[in-house]
PDB file of N, CA, C and O in Angstrom:
ATOM      1  N   UNK A   1     112.959  78.761  99.308  1.00  0.00           N
ATOM      2  CA  UNK A   1     113.250  79.929  98.496  1.00  0.00           C
ATOM      3  C   UNK A   1     112.046  80.872  98.528  1.00  0.00           C
ATOM      4  O   UNK A   1     110.901  80.434  98.415  1.00  0.00           O
ATOM      5  N   UNK A   2     112.314  82.154  98.680  1.00  0.00           N
ATOM      6  CA  UNK A   2     111.250  83.152  98.731  1.00  0.00           C
ATOM      7  C   UNK A   2     110.818  83.523  97.317  1.00  0.00           C
ATOM      8  O   UNK A   2     111.636  83.578  96.398  1.00  0.00           O
ATOM      9  N   UNK A   3     109.544  83.772  97.159  1.00  0.00           N
ATOM     10  CA  UNK A   3     109.060  84.147  95.836  1.00  0.00           C
ATOM     11  C   UNK A   3     109.438  85.588  95.529  1.00  0.00           C
ATOM     12  O   UNK A   3     109.625  86.401  96.433  1.00  0.00           O
ATOM     13  N   UNK A   4     109.546  85.886  94.260  1.00  0.00           N
ATOM     14  CA  UNK A   4     109.849  87.253  93.839  1.00  0.00           C
ATOM     15  C   UNK A   4     108.645  88.139  94.122  1.00  0.00           C
ATOM     16  O   UNK A   4     107.499  87.705  94.004  1.00  0.00           O
ATOM     17  N   UNK A   5     108.910  89.351  94.487  1.00  0.00           N
ATOM     18  CA  UNK A   5     107.845  90.310  94.765  1.00  0.00           C
ATOM     19  C   UNK A   5     107.981  91.486  93.809  1.00  0.00           C
ATOM     20  O   UNK A   5     109.080  91.795  93.349  1.00  0.00           O
ATOM     21  N   UNK A   6     106.879  92.132  93.515  1.00  0.00           N
ATOM     22  CA  UNK A   6     106.890  93.295  92.624  1.00  0.00           C
ATOM     23  C   UNK A   6     106.701  94.563  93.442  1.00  0.00           C
ATOM     24  O   UNK A   6     106.496  94.513  94.655  1.00  0.00           O
ATOM     25  N   UNK A   7     106.772  95.689  92.765  1.00  0.00           N
ATOM     26  CA  UNK A   7     106.553  96.973  93.433  1.00  0.00           C
ATOM     27  C   UNK A   7     105.200  96.985  94.122  1.00  0.00           C
ATOM     28  O   UNK A   7     105.054  97.555  95.203  1.00  0.00           O
ATOM     29  N   UNK A   8     104.220  96.363  93.505  1.00  0.00           N
ATOM     30  CA  UNK A   8     102.882  96.320  94.096  1.00  0.00           C
ATOM     31  C   UNK A   8     102.860  95.561  95.418  1.00  0.00           C
ATOM     32  O   UNK A   8     101.949  95.749  96.225  1.00  0.00           O
ATOM     33  N   UNK A   9     103.849  94.711  95.646  1.00  0.00           N
ATOM     34  CA  UNK A   9     103.898  93.914  96.862  1.00  0.00           C
ATOM     35  C   UNK A   9     104.579  94.625  98.032  1.00  0.00           C
ATOM     36  O   UNK A   9     104.588  94.105  99.148  1.00  0.00           O
ATOM     37  N   UNK A  10     105.146  95.803  97.790  1.00  0.00           N
ATOM     38  CA  UNK A  10     105.877  96.498  98.853  1.00  0.00           C
ATOM     39  C   UNK A  10     104.970  96.765 100.043  1.00  0.00           C
ATOM     40  O   UNK A  10     105.382  96.571 101.187  1.00  0.00           O
ATOM     41  N   UNK A  11     103.756  97.202  99.795  1.00  0.00           N
ATOM     42  CA  UNK A  11     102.854  97.478 100.913  1.00  0.00           C
ATOM     43  C   UNK A  11     102.563  96.202 101.700  1.00  0.00           C
ATOM     44  O   UNK A  11     102.435  96.240 102.923  1.00  0.00           O
ATOM     45  N   UNK A  12     102.458  95.081 101.002  1.00  0.00           N
ATOM     46  CA  UNK A  12     102.243  93.795 101.678  1.00  0.00           C
ATOM     47  C   UNK A  12     103.454  93.423 102.531  1.00  0.00           C
ATOM     48  O   UNK A  12     103.305  92.976 103.669  1.00  0.00           O
ATOM     49  N   UNK A  13     104.646  93.608 101.979  1.00  0.00           N
ATOM     50  CA  UNK A  13     105.868  93.324 102.739  1.00  0.00           C
ATOM     51  C   UNK A  13     105.956  94.214 103.973  1.00  0.00           C
ATOM     52  O   UNK A  13     106.285  93.746 105.063  1.00  0.00           O
ATOM     53  N   UNK A  14     105.660  95.497 103.795  1.00  0.00           N
ATOM     54  CA  UNK A  14     105.711  96.420 104.929  1.00  0.00           C
ATOM     55  C   UNK A  14     104.675  96.047 105.986  1.00  0.00           C
ATOM     56  O   UNK A  14     104.952  96.130 107.183  1.00  0.00           O
ATOM     57  N   UNK A  15     103.497  95.643 105.554  1.00  0.00           N
ATOM     58  CA  UNK A  15     102.459  95.230 106.504  1.00  0.00           C
ATOM     59  C   UNK A  15     102.908  94.006 107.298  1.00  0.00           C
ATOM     60  O   UNK A  15     102.644  93.908 108.496  1.00  0.00           O
ATOM     61  N   UNK A  16     103.588  93.073 106.630  1.00  0.00           N
ATOM     62  CA  UNK A  16     104.125  91.899 107.329  1.00  0.00           C
ATOM     63  C   UNK A  16     105.151  92.323 108.366  1.00  0.00           C
ATOM     64  O   UNK A  16     105.161  91.814 109.486  1.00  0.00           O
ATOM     65  N   UNK A  17     106.015  93.260 107.986  1.00  0.00           N
ATOM     66  CA  UNK A  17     107.045  93.733 108.906  1.00  0.00           C
ATOM     67  C   UNK A  17     106.453  94.561 110.049  1.00  0.00           C
ATOM     68  O   UNK A  17     106.981  94.559 111.161  1.00  0.00           O
ATOM     69  N   UNK A  18     105.370  95.257 109.771  1.00  0.00           N
ATOM     70  CA  UNK A  18     104.728  96.088 110.788  1.00  0.00           C
ATOM     71  C   UNK A  18     104.214  95.243 111.937  1.00  0.00           C
ATOM     72  O   UNK A  18     104.303  95.637 113.100  1.00  0.00           O
ATOM     73  N   UNK A  19     103.673  94.074 111.601  1.00  0.00           N
ATOM     74  CA  UNK A  19     103.139  93.202 112.639  1.00  0.00           C
ATOM     75  C   UNK A  19     102.025  93.892 113.394  1.00  0.00           C
ATOM     76  O   UNK A  19     101.110  94.457 112.795  1.00  0.00           O
ATOM     77  N   UNK A  20     102.108  93.842 114.727  1.00  0.00           N
ATOM     78  CA  UNK A  20     101.049  94.444 115.538  1.00  0.00           C
ATOM     79  C   UNK A  20     101.380  95.871 115.984  1.00  0.00           C
ATOM     80  O   UNK A  20     100.656  96.452 116.793  1.00  0.00           O
ATOM     81  N   UNK A  21     102.466  96.432 115.462  1.00  0.00           N
ATOM     82  CA  UNK A  21     102.812  97.816 115.784  1.00  0.00           C
ATOM     83  C   UNK A  21     101.826  98.775 115.128  1.00  0.00           C
ATOM     84  O   UNK A  21     101.310  98.504 114.043  1.00  0.00           O
ATOM     85  N   UNK A  22     101.573  99.878 115.785  1.00  0.00           N
ATOM     86  CA  UNK A  22     100.747 100.906 115.166  1.00  0.00           C
ATOM     87  C   UNK A  22     101.546 101.547 114.027  1.00  0.00           C
ATOM     88  O   UNK A  22     102.770 101.422 113.971  1.00  0.00           O
ATOM     89  N   UNK A  23     100.849 102.226 113.132  1.00  0.00           N
ATOM     90  CA  UNK A  23     101.529 102.912 112.040  1.00  0.00           C
ATOM     91  C   UNK A  23     102.497 103.959 112.595  1.00  0.00           C
ATOM     92  O   UNK A  23     103.593 104.144 112.067  1.00  0.00           O
ATOM     93  N   UNK A  24     102.082 104.634 113.655  1.00  0.00           N
ATOM     94  CA  UNK A  24     102.944 105.640 114.278  1.00  0.00           C
ATOM     95  C   UNK A  24     104.227 105.014 114.795  1.00  0.00           C
ATOM     96  O   UNK A  24     105.313 105.541 114.555  1.00  0.00           O
ATOM     97  N   UNK A  25     104.116 103.897 115.503  1.00  0.00           N
ATOM     98  CA  UNK A  25     105.296 103.218 116.063  1.00  0.00           C
ATOM     99  C   UNK A  25     106.175 102.668 114.952  1.00  0.00           C
ATOM    100  O   UNK A  25     107.400 102.763 115.024  1.00  0.00           O
ATOM    101  N   UNK A  26     105.559 102.094 113.923  1.00  0.00           N
ATOM    102  CA  UNK A  26     106.308 101.534 112.804  1.00  0.00           C
ATOM    103  C   UNK A  26     107.078 102.636 112.086  1.00  0.00           C
ATOM    104  O   UNK A  26     108.245 102.453 111.739  1.00  0.00           O
ATOM    105  N   UNK A  27     106.440 103.769 111.862  1.00  0.00           N
ATOM    106  CA  UNK A  27     107.105 104.910 111.217  1.00  0.00           C
ATOM    107  C   UNK A  27     108.269 105.405 112.078  1.00  0.00           C
ATOM    108  O   UNK A  27     109.339 105.713 111.554  1.00  0.00           O
ATOM    109  N   UNK A  28     108.065 105.481 113.380  1.00  0.00           N
ATOM    110  CA  UNK A  28     109.149 105.882 114.280  1.00  0.00           C
ATOM    111  C   UNK A  28     110.316 104.914 114.189  1.00  0.00           C
ATOM    112  O   UNK A  28     111.472 105.331 114.122  1.00  0.00           O
ATOM    113  N   UNK A  29     110.013 103.624 114.187  1.00  0.00           N
ATOM    114  CA  UNK A  29     111.060 102.598 114.118  1.00  0.00           C
ATOM    115  C   UNK A  29     111.855 102.694 112.809  1.00  0.00           C
ATOM    116  O   UNK A  29     113.055 102.424 112.783  1.00  0.00           O
ATOM    117  N   UNK A  30     111.169 103.080 111.726  1.00  0.00           N
ATOM    118  CA  UNK A  30     111.826 103.210 110.419  1.00  0.00           C
ATOM    119  C   UNK A  30     112.414 104.606 110.211  1.00  0.00           C
ATOM    120  O   UNK A  30     113.078 104.861 109.205  1.00  0.00           O
ATOM    121  N   UNK A  31     112.171 105.498 111.156  1.00  0.00           N
ATOM    122  CA  UNK A  31     112.660 106.879 111.098  1.00  0.00           C
ATOM    123  C   UNK A  31     112.148 107.608 109.850  1.00  0.00           C
ATOM    124  O   UNK A  31     112.905 108.279 109.149  1.00  0.00           O
ATOM    125  N   UNK A  32     110.849 107.459 109.595  1.00  0.00           N
ATOM    126  CA  UNK A  32     110.163 108.187 108.524  1.00  0.00           C
ATOM    127  C   UNK A  32     108.888 108.771 109.109  1.00  0.00           C
ATOM    128  O   UNK A  32     108.456 108.384 110.195  1.00  0.00           O
ATOM    129  N   UNK A  33     108.291 109.705 108.381  1.00  0.00           N
ATOM    130  CA  UNK A  33     107.047 110.283 108.887  1.00  0.00           C
ATOM    131  C   UNK A  33     105.896 109.295 108.708  1.00  0.00           C
ATOM    132  O   UNK A  33     105.892 108.462 107.802  1.00  0.00           O
ATOM    133  N   UNK A  34     104.938 109.421 109.593  1.00  0.00           N
ATOM    134  CA  UNK A  34     103.747 108.570 109.518  1.00  0.00           C
ATOM    135  C   UNK A  34     103.007 108.813 108.207  1.00  0.00           C
ATOM    136  O   UNK A  34     102.515 107.868 107.591  1.00  0.00           O
ATOM    137  N   UNK A  35     102.924 110.075 107.773  1.00  0.00           N
ATOM    138  CA  UNK A  35     102.227 110.408 106.525  1.00  0.00           C
ATOM    139  C   UNK A  35     102.902 109.752 105.323  1.00  0.00           C
ATOM    140  O   UNK A  35     102.231 109.196 104.453  1.00  0.00           O
ATOM    141  N   UNK A  36     104.238 109.820 105.281  1.00  0.00           N
ATOM    142  CA  UNK A  36     104.987 109.217 104.170  1.00  0.00           C
ATOM    143  C   UNK A  36     104.786 107.700 104.155  1.00  0.00           C
ATOM    144  O   UNK A  36     104.509 107.117 103.107  1.00  0.00           O
ATOM    145  N   UNK A  37     104.927 107.072 105.313  1.00  0.00           N
ATOM    146  CA  UNK A  37     104.766 105.615 105.383  1.00  0.00           C
ATOM    147  C   UNK A  37     103.361 105.213 104.978  1.00  0.00           C
ATOM    148  O   UNK A  37     103.176 104.201 104.301  1.00  0.00           O
ATOM    149  N   UNK A  38     102.379 105.983 105.379  1.00  0.00           N
ATOM    150  CA  UNK A  38     100.996 105.705 105.001  1.00  0.00           C
ATOM    151  C   UNK A  38     100.817 105.771 103.487  1.00  0.00           C
ATOM    152  O   UNK A  38     100.142 104.925 102.900  1.00  0.00           O
ATOM    153  N   UNK A  39     101.426 106.780 102.854  1.00  0.00           N
ATOM    154  CA  UNK A  39     101.320 106.907 101.392  1.00  0.00           C
ATOM    155  C   UNK A  39     101.987 105.730 100.682  1.00  0.00           C
ATOM    156  O   UNK A  39     101.469 105.228  99.685  1.00  0.00           O
ATOM    157  N   UNK A  40     103.128 105.294 101.194  1.00  0.00           N
ATOM    158  CA  UNK A  40     103.826 104.149 100.586  1.00  0.00           C
ATOM    159  C   UNK A  40     102.993 102.883 100.767  1.00  0.00           C
ATOM    160  O   UNK A  40     102.804 102.116  99.824  1.00  0.00           O
ATOM    161  N   UNK A  41     102.501 102.674 101.974  1.00  0.00           N
ATOM    162  CA  UNK A  41     101.754 101.446 102.258  1.00  0.00           C
ATOM    163  C   UNK A  41     100.413 101.393 101.523  1.00  0.00           C
ATOM    164  O   UNK A  41      99.876 100.310 101.290  1.00  0.00           O
ATOM    165  N   UNK A  42      99.878 102.547 101.161  1.00  0.00           N
ATOM    166  CA  UNK A  42      98.614 102.555 100.413  1.00  0.00           C
ATOM    167  C   UNK A  42      98.847 102.540  98.905  1.00  0.00           C
ATOM    168  O   UNK A  42      97.894 102.526  98.126  1.00  0.00           O
ATOM    169  N   UNK A  43     100.129 102.542  98.493  1.00  0.00           N
ATOM    170  CA  UNK A  43     100.456 102.476  97.074  1.00  0.00           C
ATOM    171  C   UNK A  43     100.407 103.814  96.362  1.00  0.00           C
ATOM    172  O   UNK A  43     100.476 103.863  95.134  1.00  0.00           O
ATOM    173  N   UNK A  44     100.288 104.902  97.113  1.00  0.00           N
ATOM    174  CA  UNK A  44     100.202 106.229  96.505  1.00  0.00           C
ATOM    175  C   UNK A  44     101.556 106.884  96.274  1.00  0.00           C
ATOM    176  O   UNK A  44     101.642 107.918  95.613  1.00  0.00           O
ATOM    177  N   UNK A  45     102.614 106.286  96.815  1.00  0.00           N
ATOM    178  CA  UNK A  45     103.953 106.836  96.659  1.00  0.00           C
ATOM    179  C   UNK A  45     104.929 105.662  96.604  1.00  0.00           C
ATOM    180  O   UNK A  45     104.781 104.700  97.357  1.00  0.00           O
ATOM    181  N   UNK A  46     105.918 105.732  95.727  1.00  0.00           N
ATOM    182  CA  UNK A  46     106.896 104.645  95.680  1.00  0.00           C
ATOM    183  C   UNK A  46     107.838 104.716  96.886  1.00  0.00           C
ATOM    184  O   UNK A  46     108.113 105.808  97.383  1.00  0.00           O
ATOM    185  N   UNK A  47     108.326 103.594  97.353  1.00  0.00           N
ATOM    186  CA  UNK A  47     109.233 103.619  98.504  1.00  0.00           C
ATOM    187  C   UNK A  47     110.620 104.111  98.101  1.00  0.00           C
ATOM    188  O   UNK A  47     111.101 103.805  97.010  1.00  0.00           O
ATOM    189  N   UNK A  48     111.248 104.862  98.971  1.00  0.00           N
ATOM    190  CA  UNK A  48     112.614 105.313  98.720  1.00  0.00           C
ATOM    191  C   UNK A  48     113.581 104.180  99.045  1.00  0.00           C
ATOM    192  O   UNK A  48     113.241 103.245  99.770  1.00  0.00           O
ATOM    193  N   UNK A  49     114.778 104.277  98.502  1.00  0.00           N
ATOM    194  CA  UNK A  49     115.810 103.282  98.822  1.00  0.00           C
ATOM    195  C   UNK A  49     116.109 103.298 100.317  1.00  0.00           C
ATOM    196  O   UNK A  49     116.361 102.257 100.924  1.00  0.00           O
ATOM    197  N   UNK A  50     116.076 104.494 100.901  1.00  0.00           N
ATOM    198  CA  UNK A  50     116.359 104.628 102.336  1.00  0.00           C
ATOM    199  C   UNK A  50     115.307 103.872 103.163  1.00  0.00           C
ATOM    200  O   UNK A  50     115.648 103.165 104.112  1.00  0.00           O
ATOM    201  N   UNK A  51     114.041 104.026 102.798  1.00  0.00           N
ATOM    202  CA  UNK A  51     112.979 103.316 103.515  1.00  0.00           C
ATOM    203  C   UNK A  51     113.151 101.808 103.359  1.00  0.00           C
ATOM    204  O   UNK A  51     113.069 101.066 104.338  1.00  0.00           O
ATOM    205  N   UNK A  52     113.391 101.358 102.129  1.00  0.00           N
ATOM    206  CA  UNK A  52     113.561  99.924 101.902  1.00  0.00           C
ATOM    207  C   UNK A  52     114.712  99.377 102.734  1.00  0.00           C
ATOM    208  O   UNK A  52     114.593  98.318 103.352  1.00  0.00           O
ATOM    209  N   UNK A  53     115.827 100.103 102.748  1.00  0.00           N
ATOM    210  CA  UNK A  53     116.992  99.649 103.513  1.00  0.00           C
ATOM    211  C   UNK A  53     116.672  99.584 105.000  1.00  0.00           C
ATOM    212  O   UNK A  53     117.013  98.607 105.667  1.00  0.00           O
ATOM    213  N   UNK A  54     116.021 100.615 105.521  1.00  0.00           N
ATOM    214  CA  UNK A  54     115.679 100.638 106.945  1.00  0.00           C
ATOM    215  C   UNK A  54     114.713  99.521 107.313  1.00  0.00           C
ATOM    216  O   UNK A  54     114.736  99.015 108.436  1.00  0.00           O
ATOM    217  N   UNK A  55     113.859  99.136 106.359  1.00  0.00           N
ATOM    218  CA  UNK A  55     112.893  98.056 106.599  1.00  0.00           C
ATOM    219  C   UNK A  55     113.510  96.680 106.367  1.00  0.00           C
ATOM    220  O   UNK A  55     112.907  95.660 106.699  1.00  0.00           O
ATOM    221  N   UNK A  56     114.723  96.654 105.791  1.00  0.00           N
ATOM    222  CA  UNK A  56     115.368  95.370 105.515  1.00  0.00           C
ATOM    223  C   UNK A  56     114.873  94.734 104.232  1.00  0.00           C
ATOM    224  O   UNK A  56     114.923  93.513 104.076  1.00  0.00           O
ATOM    225  N   UNK A  57     114.392  95.565 103.306  1.00  0.00           N
ATOM    226  CA  UNK A  57     113.904  95.081 102.016  1.00  0.00           C
ATOM    227  C   UNK A  57     114.920  95.459 100.949  1.00  0.00           C
ATOM    228  O   UNK A  57     115.375  96.601 100.888  1.00  0.00           O
ATOM    229  N   UNK A  58     115.268  94.504 100.118  1.00  0.00           N
ATOM    230  CA  UNK A  58     116.228  94.769  99.048  1.00  0.00           C
ATOM    231  C   UNK A  58     115.495  94.781  97.713  1.00  0.00           C
ATOM    232  O   UNK A  58     114.699  93.890  97.417  1.00  0.00           O
ATOM    233  N   UNK A  59     115.780  95.812  96.907  1.00  0.00           N
ATOM    234  CA  UNK A  59     115.206  95.896  95.560  1.00  0.00           C
ATOM    235  C   UNK A  59     116.119  95.094  94.636  1.00  0.00           C
ATOM    236  O   UNK A  59     117.335  95.291  94.632  1.00  0.00           O
ATOM    237  N   UNK A  60     115.541  94.208  93.870  1.00  0.00           N
ATOM    238  CA  UNK A  60     116.312  93.431  92.899  1.00  0.00           C
ATOM    239  C   UNK A  60     115.755  93.698  91.509  1.00  0.00           C
ATOM    240  O   UNK A  60     114.597  94.083  91.346  1.00  0.00           O
ATOM    241  N   UNK A  61     116.581  93.491  90.544  1.00  0.00           N
ATOM    242  CA  UNK A  61     116.179  93.728  89.163  1.00  0.00           C
ATOM    243  C   UNK A  61     116.392  92.441  88.379  1.00  0.00           C
ATOM    244  O   UNK A  61     117.454  91.823  88.459  1.00  0.00           O
ATOM    245  N   UNK A  62     115.391  92.050  87.634  1.00  0.00           N
ATOM    246  CA  UNK A  62     115.469  90.874  86.787  1.00  0.00           C
ATOM    247  C   UNK A  62     115.514  91.360  85.343  1.00  0.00           C
ATOM    248  O   UNK A  62     114.658  92.133  84.913  1.00  0.00           O
ATOM    249  N   UNK A  63     116.492  90.912  84.618  1.00  0.00           N
ATOM    250  CA  UNK A  63     116.637  91.324  83.225  1.00  0.00           C
ATOM    251  C   UNK A  63     116.156  90.201  82.318  1.00  0.00           C
ATOM    252  O   UNK A  63     116.547  89.044  82.470  1.00  0.00           O
ATOM    253  N   UNK A  64     115.305  90.565  81.382  1.00  0.00           N
ATOM    254  CA  UNK A  64     114.798  89.619  80.388  1.00  0.00           C
ATOM    255  C   UNK A  64     115.251  90.061  79.005  1.00  0.00           C
ATOM    256  O   UNK A  64     115.398  91.254  78.741  1.00  0.00           O
ATOM    257  N   UNK A  65     115.467  89.106  78.138  1.00  0.00           N
ATOM    258  CA  UNK A  65     115.823  89.394  76.755  1.00  0.00           C
ATOM    259  C   UNK A  65     114.755  88.800  75.859  1.00  0.00           C
ATOM    260  O   UNK A  65     114.261  87.699  76.105  1.00  0.00           O
ATOM    261  N   UNK A  66     114.404  89.539  74.821  1.00  0.00           N
ATOM    262  CA  UNK A  66     113.431  89.057  73.849  1.00  0.00           C
ATOM    263  C   UNK A  66     113.735  89.655  72.486  1.00  0.00           C
ATOM    264  O   UNK A  66     114.340  90.721  72.376  1.00  0.00           O
ATOM    265  N   UNK A  67     113.310  88.958  71.467  1.00  0.00           N
ATOM    266  CA  UNK A  67     113.471  89.461  70.104  1.00  0.00           C
ATOM    267  C   UNK A  67     112.328  90.414  69.838  1.00  0.00           C
ATOM    268  O   UNK A  67     111.164  90.058  70.023  1.00  0.00           O
ATOM    269  N   UNK A  68     112.648  91.632  69.402  1.00  0.00           N
ATOM    270  CA  UNK A  68     111.601  92.610  69.169  1.00  0.00           C
ATOM    271  C   UNK A  68     110.977  92.387  67.805  1.00  0.00           C
ATOM    272  O   UNK A  68     111.632  91.860  66.906  1.00  0.00           O
ATOM    273  N   UNK A  69     109.710  92.781  67.631  1.00  0.00           N
ATOM    274  CA  UNK A  69     109.022  92.602  66.364  1.00  0.00           C
ATOM    275  C   UNK A  69     109.798  93.275  65.227  1.00  0.00           C
ATOM    276  O   UNK A  69     110.290  94.393  65.381  1.00  0.00           O
ATOM    277  N   UNK A  70     109.900  92.605  64.115  1.00  0.00           N
ATOM    278  CA  UNK A  70     110.571  93.147  62.948  1.00  0.00           C
ATOM    279  C   UNK A  70     112.075  92.913  62.927  1.00  0.00           C
ATOM    280  O   UNK A  70     112.769  93.376  62.022  1.00  0.00           O
ATOM    281  N   UNK A  71     112.580  92.185  63.936  1.00  0.00           N
ATOM    282  CA  UNK A  71     114.021  91.915  63.942  1.00  0.00           C
ATOM    283  C   UNK A  71     114.371  91.008  62.772  1.00  0.00           C
ATOM    284  O   UNK A  71     113.611  90.102  62.429  1.00  0.00           O
ATOM    285  N   UNK A  72     115.515  91.253  62.169  1.00  0.00           N
ATOM    286  CA  UNK A  72     115.956  90.459  61.029  1.00  0.00           C
ATOM    287  C   UNK A  72     116.402  89.090  61.528  1.00  0.00           C
ATOM    288  O   UNK A  72     117.245  88.974  62.417  1.00  0.00           O
ATOM    289  N   UNK A  73     115.817  88.067  60.935  1.00  0.00           N
ATOM    290  CA  UNK A  73     116.152  86.689  61.316  1.00  0.00           C
ATOM    291  C   UNK A  73     116.930  86.045  60.178  1.00  0.00           C
ATOM    292  O   UNK A  73     116.780  86.405  59.010  1.00  0.00           O
ATOM    293  N   UNK A  74     117.761  85.085  60.552  1.00  0.00           N
ATOM    294  CA  UNK A  74     118.560  84.365  59.554  1.00  0.00           C
ATOM    295  C   UNK A  74     117.703  83.524  58.623  1.00  0.00           C
ATOM    296  O   UNK A  74     116.571  83.162  58.940  1.00  0.00           O
ATOM    297  N   UNK A  75     118.286  83.220  57.448  1.00  0.00           N
ATOM    298  CA  UNK A  75     117.548  82.419  56.452  1.00  0.00           C
ATOM    299  C   UNK A  75     117.514  80.976  56.806  1.00  0.00           C
ATOM    300  O   UNK A  75     116.935  80.174  56.073  1.00  0.00           O
TER     301      UNK A  75
END
């Protein structure tokens, strides 16, 4: 089973997928600009859904429930 990754891990995932390709070649393969891919990989811009899909990365959402402070509790 693969571990969950956070938004901060996107650049790591992209670097793994990049392999030994240059940034220029990787951007061409993903059909995005080199400047945009560089900003995403450096954490300066969030990845678009289109980029994630082209890279084969799926965004998942985990929902947590918690009792908020001051909630009325039973006697």
